[in-house]
C-alpha positions in Angstrom: 97.4 97.6 106.3 100.0 99.0 108.9 97.9 101.6 110.4 94.7 100.9 112.3 92.6 103.8 114.0 91.0 101.2 116.1 88.5 99.9 113.1 89.0 97.4 110.5 90.8 99.2 107.2 89.7 96.2 104.7 87.7 98.9 103.1 90.1 101.2 102.3 92.2 98.0 100.4 89.2 97.1 98.5 89.0 101.1 97.2 92.3 100.7 96.6 92.2 97.4 94.6 89.6 98.8 92.0 91.2 102.1 91.5 94.7 100.3 90.5 92.3 98.0 88.2 91.2 100.8 86.6 93.7 102.9 86.0 96.6 100.5 85.2 94.3 97.5 83.5 95.2 93.9 84.2 97.6 92.9 86.7 98.2 89.8 88.2 97.8 88.5 92.0 101.4 89.0 92.9 101.6 92.5 91.2 98.7 93.7 93.0 100.0 92.1 96.3 103.1 94.5 96.3 100.9 97.4 95.5 98.7 97.0 98.5 101.3 95.4 100.7 99.3 92.0 101.1 100.1 88.3 100.2 98.9 87.2 97.3 96.1 85.2 99.4 94.7 88.3 100.5 94.4 89.6 97.3 92.7 86.4 95.8 90.0 86.9 98.9 89.6 90.7 98.3 89.0 89.9 94.1 86.0 87.1 95.5 84.8 89.7 97.7 84.8 92.4 94.9 82.7 89.8 93.0 80.1 89.1 95.4 79.7 92.9 95.9 79.2 93.1 92.0 82.0 94.6 90.7 82.8 93.4 87.1 86.1 91.9 88.0 87.4 89.1 86.0 90.2 86.5 86.0 92.1 86.3 82.5 94.0 83.1 82.1 97.5 82.7 81.0 101.1 83.4 81.1 99.9 87.2 80.3 97.1 86.9 82.7 95.2 88.4 85.8 92.5 90.6 87.1 90.9 93.5 85.8 88.1 95.3 85.1 85.0 94.6 82.8 85.5 97.4 80.1 83.3 99.9 80.5 83.1 100.1 84.1 84.0 103.1 85.9 84.0 104.2 89.3 82.7 107.8 90.6 81.3 109.9 93.8 77.8 110.4 92.1 76.6 108.0 94.0 77.4 109.0 97.3 74.8 109.6 99.3 74.2 112.5 101.9 74.9 110.4 105.0 78.1 109.4 102.9 79.0 112.6 102.4 78.1 113.7 105.8 80.8 111.0 107.4 83.0 112.1 105.6 82.9 116.1 105.6 82.9 115.5 109.6 85.6 113.1 109.4 87.8 115.9 108.1 88.3 117.5 112.0 89.6 114.5 112.9 93.4 114.5 114.1 94.6 111.6 112.8 95.5 112.8 109.3 96.8 116.0 110.6 99.1 114.2 113.3 100.4 112.0 110.1 101.1 114.3 108.1 98.4 113.8 105.7 96.8 116.9 106.4 97.2 118.2 102.4 96.6 115.1 100.8 93.2 114.9 102.9 92.1 118.2 102.3 92.7 117.2 98.4 90.5 114.4 98.9 87.5 116.3 100.7 87.4 119.1 97.7 87.2 116.3 95.4 84.5 114.7 97.2 82.7 117.7 97.4 83.0 118.7 93.5 81.4 115.3 92.6 78.4 115.6 94.4 75.4 116.6 93.0 74.4 120.1 94.1 71.9 119.2 96.4 73.9 116.9 98.4 76.8 119.2 98.1 74.7 122.1 100.4 73.0 119.4 102.8 76.3 117.3 103.8 78.5 120.8 104.1 75.5 122.6 106.1 75.3 119.5 108.6 79.4 119.3 108.2 79.8 122.6 109.5 78.0 121.6 113.2 80.4 119.2 113.8 83.8 119.4 115.5 86.4 117.1 116.7 89.1 118.1 119.2 91.3 116.2 121.9 90.8 118.4 124.1 88.6 119.3 127.2 87.6 121.9 129.4 91.1 121.7 131.4 93.3 120.5 129.3 94.6 121.7 125.7 95.0 118.7 122.9 98.0 116.5 123.3 100.8 117.3 121.1 101.7 115.2 118.5 104.5 113.4 119.2 108.2 114.1 118.1 109.2 110.5 116.7 105.7 110.0 115.4 106.9 110.8 111.6 110.5 108.7 112.0 108.2 105.8 112.8 105.7 106.0 110.4 108.1 106.2 108.0 110.0 103.2 109.3 106.6 101.1 109.5 105.4 102.0 106.1 108.5 100.9 104.2 109.8 98.4 106.5 112.6 99.5 108.4 113.7 98.3 111.5 114.1 100.7 114.6 116.0 101.1 117.6 114.2 102.9 120.3 115.1 103.9 124.1 112.0 102.7 126.0 111.6 102.0 129.9 109.9 99.0 131.1 107.8 99.0 134.4 110.1 100.1 137.0 113.1 100.8 135.2 115.3 102.5 133.6 114.9 103.1 129.7 117.1 100.5 127.4 117.6 100.7 124.0 116.1 97.9 122.0 115.7 96.7 118.5 112.5 96.4 117.2 110.4 95.1 113.8 107.9 97.8 113.6 104.3 95.8 112.5 101.8 98.7 112.3 100.7 101.8 114.4 97.3 102.1 116.2 95.9 105.3 117.5 92.9 104.5 120.2 91.6 107.2 122.9 94.2 109.9 121.7 97.4 107.9 122.2 99.3 106.3 119.6 100.7 103.1 119.9 103.4 101.2 118.1 102.9 97.3 117.1 106.2 95.8 116.9 108.1 92.5 117.8 111.0 92.2 119.6 113.4 89.2 119.1 110.4 88.0 117.7 108.2 88.3 121.1 104.9 90.5 120.4 104.9 93.7 122.1 103.1 97.1 122.3 104.9 100.3 122.8 103.4 103.5 123.7 105.0 106.7 121.5 104.6 109.2 124.1 106.9 107.1 126.2 109.3 105.9 123.7 112.8 108.5 124.7 114.6 108.2 121.6 114.3 106.5 118.4 116.8 105.3 115.6 115.5 104.1 111.7 118.2 101.2 111.1 119.2 100.7 107.5 117.6 97.1 107.8 114.4 95.8 106.6 112.1 94.6 109.3 111.2 91.0 109.8 107.3 90.8 109.4 104.4 89.1 107.2 102.5 90.4 104.4 99.6 90.1 106.4 98.3 92.0 109.4 94.8 92.7 111.7 95.7 95.7 113.5 92.1 95.8 114.7 92.2 92.1 116.0 96.1 92.7 117.2 94.2 95.8 119.5 91.4 93.5 120.4 93.9 90.8 121.6 96.1 92.7 123.7 93.6 94.6 125.6 91.6 91.9 126.6 95.1 90.2 128.1 95.8 93.8 129.7 92.3 93.2 131.1 92.6 90.1 132.5 96.1 90.7 134.4 94.0 91.7 137.6 90.9 93.2 139.1 90.3 96.5 138.1 90.7 99.2 140.8 88.3 102.7 141.1 89.8 105.3 143.0 88.7 108.6 144.2 92.0 111.1 143.6 92.5 114.0 144.8 95.7 115.6 142.6 97.6 118.8 141.7 96.7 120.5 138.8 100.2 120.2 137.7 99.8 116.6 138.6 96.5 115.9 136.8 97.7 114.8 133.3 100.8 112.6 135.1 97.8 110.6 136.2 95.5 110.2 133.5 98.6 109.2 131.5 99.5 106.6 134.2 95.7 105.2 135.4 93.8 102.5 132.8 90.5 105.2 132.4 88.9 108.4 133.8 85.4 108.2 134.8 84.7 111.4 136.2 86.2 114.9 137.0 85.9 117.9 139.0 87.1 120.9 140.1 87.7 121.5 143.8 90.0 124.6 143.9 92.8 126.1 142.1 95.3 124.0 143.1 93.0 120.7 143.0 91.0 118.8 141.0 89.2 115.4 142.0 89.1 112.5 139.8 87.9 109.2 139.7 89.8 106.8 137.8 90.6 103.5 136.9 93.3 101.2 137.4 94.2 97.7 135.9 94.6 96.0 139.4 95.7 97.0 143.1 99.6 96.8 142.5 98.8 98.8 139.2 97.2 101.5 141.3 99.2 101.1 144.7 102.7 101.6 142.2 101.5 104.8 140.6 99.8 106.8 143.2 102.9 105.6 145.9 104.9 107.9 143.3 103.1 110.5 143.0 103.7 111.1 146.8 102.2 114.1 148.7 101.2 115.4 145.3 97.9 113.1 145.5 95.6 111.8 147.7 93.5 108.9 147.5 89.8 109.0 149.0 88.9 105.9 148.5 88.7 102.7 148.4 89.8 102.3 151.9 91.9 99.3 151.0 94.2 101.2 149.0 94.7 104.5 151.2 95.2 101.5 154.4 98.0 100.0 151.8 99.6 103.2 151.1 99.8 104.2 154.6 101.1 101.1 155.8 103.9 101.6 153.1 104.6 105.5 154.1 105.0 104.0 157.8 107.8 101.4 156.7 109.4 104.0 154.6 109.3 106.1 157.8 110.6 103.6 160.5 113.3 103.0 158.0 114.7 106.0 157.6 114.0 106.9 161.2 
């Protein structure tokens, strides 16, 4: 699977495996691997998992052999519990399907789920789901717009094409680089592209990609990928770079979103007046905090900690002396 919303996708793959066997009959491990975009070894593990779960999958040996479901086995949605249906229907409010261009397909799937449910379950699940609304906006801000490049990048990830992206590194201008896209991660309202650049693992924030072109070259990537594990590894590595710094900052409303984008997290927020908001923000380390807040100039004022205030004041005095 080449998309992750910060949770494992194996359940989806197992369901797809069952549906393939039900709809197409006997299939070899290699044929299933091609359909599911995984390795034959992964298919064999998934077959074992289905068997353990009680799904009657059996292997037919020989030249024309493969895996198939026991004759007479059917899959339907009539066994869906009320809690499961509530979870599915409430998920229809999330923005992931829409941002990936899958809203019509998701709506169609939800209609089928509702139609297949028993009458009593359908009424209960629909009534509860109506009381759940998911949005990426807050009291002060609108939801982030869908990234302009998401559609093209998503297509390259799904079909396995190389990309050329115009992307800035920290403190440097954007440069073109050729990458092999591995997958997409959606976390905390932001999209990340997992890729390799000349064989080196990299993660790119989509909102920082200034331009992108799809190349007529196949991406170099393995058949298996665990995006959830990759996300955890890279997040842990980022956190381990230094001691986090929590800063109390006054910032102009017009620059508020810029600060939130560059910080690691926002702990609290309150309105000060018509022009300013007060944020308690977390940075990865002291260097991260100084670099971001220095760039804001007079549009932001650090109220705490004192050490960060002193570092910014010292730098300002040195700059002033240089241009005196």
